[in-house]
MIGUBA-763199 format. One record per residue (C-alpha): residue in three letters; z, x, y; residue number from 1. Coordinates in steps of 0.5 Angstrom, whole numbers. Layout:
<recs>
  marlo     c3     c1     c2  zaba
    ALA      Z      X      Y   NUM
...
</recs>
This chain:
<recs>
  marlo     c3     c1     c2  zaba
    UNK   -131    313    249     1
    UNK   -134    306    248     2
    UNK   -131    301    242     3
    UNK   -135    296    239     4
    UNK   -133    290    234     5
    UNK   -139    290    229     6
    UNK   -139    284    224     7
    UNK   -141    285    217     8
    UNK   -142    280    211     9
    UNK   -136    274    211    10
    UNK   -132    271    205    11
    UNK   -129    266    203    12
    UNK   -123    267    199    13
    UNK   -117    263    196    14
    UNK   -112    262    201    15
    UNK   -106    262    196    16
    UNK   -108    269    194    17
    UNK   -109    271    201    18
    UNK   -102    268    203    19
    UNK    -98    270    197    20
    UNK    -92    267    196    21
    UNK    -92    263    203    22
    UNK    -93    255    202    23
    UNK   -100    252    203    24
    UNK    -96    248    208    25
    UNK    -95    253    212    26
    UNK   -101    257    212    27
    UNK   -106    252    212    28
    UNK   -104    251    220    29
    UNK   -107    258    221    30
    UNK   -112    258    216    31
    UNK   -115    251    215    32
    UNK   -117    251    207    33
    UNK   -124    248    205    34
    UNK   -125    243    199    35
    UNK   -124    249    194    36
    UNK   -118    252    198    37
    UNK   -121    258    200    38
    UNK   -121    260    208    39
    UNK   -125    264    212    40
    UNK   -125    271    213    41
    UNK   -129    276    217    42
    UNK   -130    283    214    43
    UNK   -131    287    221    44
    UNK   -132    294    222    45
    UNK   -130    298    229    46
    UNK   -135    303    232    47
    UNK   -133    308    237    48
    UNK   -137    314    241    49
    UNK   -137    319    243    50
    UNK   -130    320    239    51
    UNK   -129    328    238    52
    UNK   -137    328    240    53
    UNK   -139    324    234    54
    UNK   -141    317    233    55
    UNK   -136    314    228    56
    UNK   -135    307    224    57
    UNK   -129    305    222    58
    UNK   -130    302    215    59
    UNK   -136    298    213    60
    UNK   -134    291    210    61
    UNK   -136    288    203    62
    UNK   -144    289    205    63
    UNK   -149    285    201    64
    UNK   -149    290    195    65
    UNK   -147    284    189    66
    UNK   -152    281    185    67
    UNK   -152    273    186    68
    UNK   -147    272    181    69
    UNK   -142    276    184    70
    UNK   -143    274    191    71
    UNK   -141    267    189    72
    UNK   -135    269    185    73
    UNK   -133    273    191    74
    UNK   -135    268    197    75
    UNK   -139    273    200    76
    UNK   -143    268    205    77
    UNK   -149    272    207    78
    UNK   -155    275    202    79
    UNK   -157    280    208    80
    UNK   -153    286    210    81
    UNK   -150    283    216    82
    UNK   -147    290    218    83
    UNK   -154    293    219    84
    UNK   -156    288    224    85
    UNK   -150    288    228    86
    UNK   -151    296    228    87
    UNK   -158    294    231    88
    UNK   -155    289    236    89
    UNK   -151    295    239    90
    UNK   -156    299    239    91
    UNK   -155    304    233    92
    UNK   -158    305    226    93
    UNK   -154    307    220    94
    UNK   -158    314    221    95
    UNK   -154    315    228    96
    UNK   -147    314    224    97
    UNK   -144    321    224    98
    UNK   -137    319    221    99
    UNK   -135    314    217   100
    UNK   -128    313    216   101
    UNK   -125    309    210   102
    UNK   -118    306    210   103
    UNK   -119    305    202   104
    UNK   -124    303    197   105
    UNK   -124    296    195   106
    UNK   -130    293    195   107
    UNK   -129    289    201   108
    UNK   -128    295    205   109
    UNK   -133    300    202   110
    UNK   -139    295    200   111
    UNK   -142    296    206   112
    UNK   -144    303    205   113
    UNK   -149    301    200   114
    UNK   -156    298    201   115
    UNK   -157    290    199   116
    UNK   -157    288    192   117
    UNK   -165    289    189   118
    UNK   -166    287    182   119
    UNK   -167    293    178   120
    UNK   -165    298    183   121
    UNK   -158    302    183   122
    UNK   -154    303    188   123
    UNK   -155    308    194   124
    UNK   -151    309    200   125
    UNK   -154    307    207   126
    UNK   -151    312    212   127
    UNK   -155    319    210   128
    UNK   -152    323    216   129
    UNK   -145    321    216   130
    UNK   -139    325    213   131
    UNK   -134    320    209   132
    UNK   -127    321    210   133
    UNK   -122    318    205   134
    UNK   -114    319    204   135
    UNK   -114    323    198   136
    UNK   -109    320    194   137
    UNK   -112    313    195   138
    UNK   -119    317    193   139
    UNK   -115    319    186   140
    UNK   -113    311    185   141
    UNK   -121    309    186   142
    UNK   -123    314    181   143
    UNK   -117    312    176   144
    UNK   -115    305    178   145
    UNK   -110    301    175   146
    UNK   -112    295    171   147
    UNK   -108    291    177   148
    UNK   -114    292    182   149
    UNK   -119    295    177   150
    UNK   -124    290    179   151
    UNK   -123    291    187   152
    UNK   -126    298    186   153
    UNK   -134    299    185   154
    UNK   -135    304    180   155
    UNK   -141    308    182   156
    UNK   -138    309    189   157
    UNK   -134    316    188   158
    UNK   -140    320    185   159
    UNK   -144    317    190   160
    UNK   -140    320    196   161
    UNK   -138    326    192   162
    UNK   -146    327    191   163
    UNK   -147    327    199   164
    UNK   -143    334    200   165
    UNK   -141    330    206   166
    UNK   -134    328    203   167
    UNK   -127    330    206   168
    UNK   -121    328    203   169
    UNK   -115    327    208   170
    UNK   -107    329    206   171
    UNK   -104    329    212   172
    UNK   -104    326    219   173
    UNK   -111    329    222   174
    UNK   -118    331    219   175
    UNK   -122    337    220   176
    UNK   -128    332    222   177
    UNK   -124    328    228   178
    UNK   -119    333    230   179
    UNK   -113    331    234   180
    UNK   -117    325    236   181
    UNK   -115    320    230   182
    UNK   -108    320    227   183
    UNK   -107    317    220   184
    UNK   -102    313    218   185
    UNK   -101    312    210   186
    UNK    -98    305    206   187
    UNK    -97    304    199   188
    UNK    -96    297    199   189
    UNK   -103    294    199   190
    UNK   -106    300    195   191
    UNK   -103    306    194   192
    UNK   -106    312    200   193
    UNK   -108    305    204   194
    UNK   -110    310    210   195
    UNK   -109    307    217   196
    UNK   -113    310    223   197
    UNK   -111    311    230   198
    UNK   -115    312    236   199
    UNK   -111    316    240   200
    UNK   -110    313    247   201
    UNK   -111    317    254   202
    UNK   -103    317    256   203
    UNK    -97    321    253   204
    UNK    -90    319    255   205
    UNK    -85    324    252   206
    UNK    -90    328    248   207
    UNK    -92    321    244   208
    UNK    -99    318    245   209
    UNK    -99    311    248   210
    UNK   -104    306    249   211
    UNK   -109    307    243   212
    UNK   -112    303    238   213
    UNK   -110    302    230   214
    UNK   -115    299    225   215
    UNK   -110    295    221   216
    UNK   -114    295    214   217
    UNK   -110    291    209   218
    UNK   -103    292    212   219
    UNK   -105    287    217   220
    UNK   -111    283    215   221
    UNK   -111    279    222   222
    UNK   -106    275    226   223
    UNK   -102    271    221   224
    UNK   -100    277    217   225
    UNK    -97    280    223   226
    UNK    -91    276    222   227
    UNK    -87    281    218   228
    UNK    -86    277    211   229
    UNK    -93    274    210   230
    UNK    -96    278    205   231
    UNK   -102    278    200   232
    UNK   -102    276    193   233
    UNK   -107    282    192   234
    UNK   -102    287    194   235
    UNK    -99    291    189   236
    UNK    -92    292    192   237
    UNK    -90    286    197   238
    UNK    -83    288    199   239
    UNK    -85    296    200   240
    UNK    -91    293    204   241
    UNK    -86    289    208   242
    UNK    -82    295    210   243
    UNK    -88    299    212   244
    UNK    -91    294    216   245
    UNK    -84    292    220   246
    UNK    -84    300    221   247
    UNK    -91    300    223   248
    UNK    -91    294    228   249
    UNK    -84    297    232   250
    UNK    -88    304    233   251
    UNK    -94    300    236   252
    UNK    -90    296    240   253
    UNK    -86    302    243   254
    UNK    -93    306    244   255
    UNK    -97    300    246   256
    UNK   -102    301    241   257
    UNK   -107    296    240   258
    UNK   -108    292    233   259
    UNK   -116    292    230   260
    UNK   -116    287    225   261
    UNK   -122    287    220   262
    UNK   -121    280    216   263
    UNK   -119    276    222   264
    UNK   -125    271    223   265
    UNK   -123    270    231   266
    UNK   -119    276    233   267
    UNK   -122    283    233   268
    UNK   -116    286    238   269
    UNK   -109    284    240   270
    UNK   -103    287    243   271
    UNK    -96    287    239   272
    UNK    -91    283    242   273
    UNK    -84    282    239   274
    UNK    -79    276    242   275
    UNK    -72    275    242   276
    UNK    -71    274    235   277
    UNK    -74    280    233   278
    UNK    -81    277    231   279
    UNK    -87    280    232   280
    UNK    -93    276    234   281
    UNK    -99    278    239   282
    UNK   -102    277    246   283
    UNK   -108    279    250   284
    UNK   -113    277    244   285
    UNK   -120    279    244   286
    UNK   -125    276    240   287
    UNK   -131    281    240   288
    UNK   -131    289    243   289
    UNK   -138    290    247   290
    UNK   -138    298    249   291
    UNK   -130    296    251   292
    UNK   -127    303    254   293
    UNK   -121    305    250   294
    UNK   -116    304    256   295
    UNK   -119    297    258   296
</recs>
């Protein structure tokens, strides 16, 4: 199996919102802001093939579905659909994707499922052959969002996914489509039912898988958020997220599961570390993946 990191449309969002209650004097060292206090963010997807005999895309980024006014509001940099270009550069087309796994349905993770905005055209899905995998509890949140995060969802998306007849809602650790090749972990601190996908590694120690890769989504958007106390202003329950992140990182450290970051503009993959004081960090940071073997 080979892995690719695929860049989608990038964003610039307010640094204070992205770093919650961390003071600017701290976070500005990690992510220098522009004159509008915005920091650079990636929307990176992970492509794996063959994974349980399929070509699998983990998330689709923000895409280019916004009209010009909304694109400016949310700091989307490029007008074109960058993920489609990245797929082409890796030798794939949207029709080649057999499965799309979505950690959640906020627009910066699922908007790339849609074709680029065109005046007068309704939203439409881009991946004609894909099975879409979403956590069931989060899907219910997307269908009936709370006022806290209603603006983060694409109202038309659930109906479009259901209309394909290829939507699989997941309740437990594994899906019917991907079997035991991908194990799901769940988190509620950022949004209810956030689903974190672990591609199972090739080694097993005392019956437990070692050496895989996990898509960290918005539990850990990038390297600065590996530090356990750092959360986002967008998180619905920061204290819960911190507890979840602590357990998540301890498990991945013990099993040497590497972290894949969606929003870190300079790092796609890293190994978890922990110092003598119990502070988590990263090592062996990789900027891009190009047909990288899982075990590499």
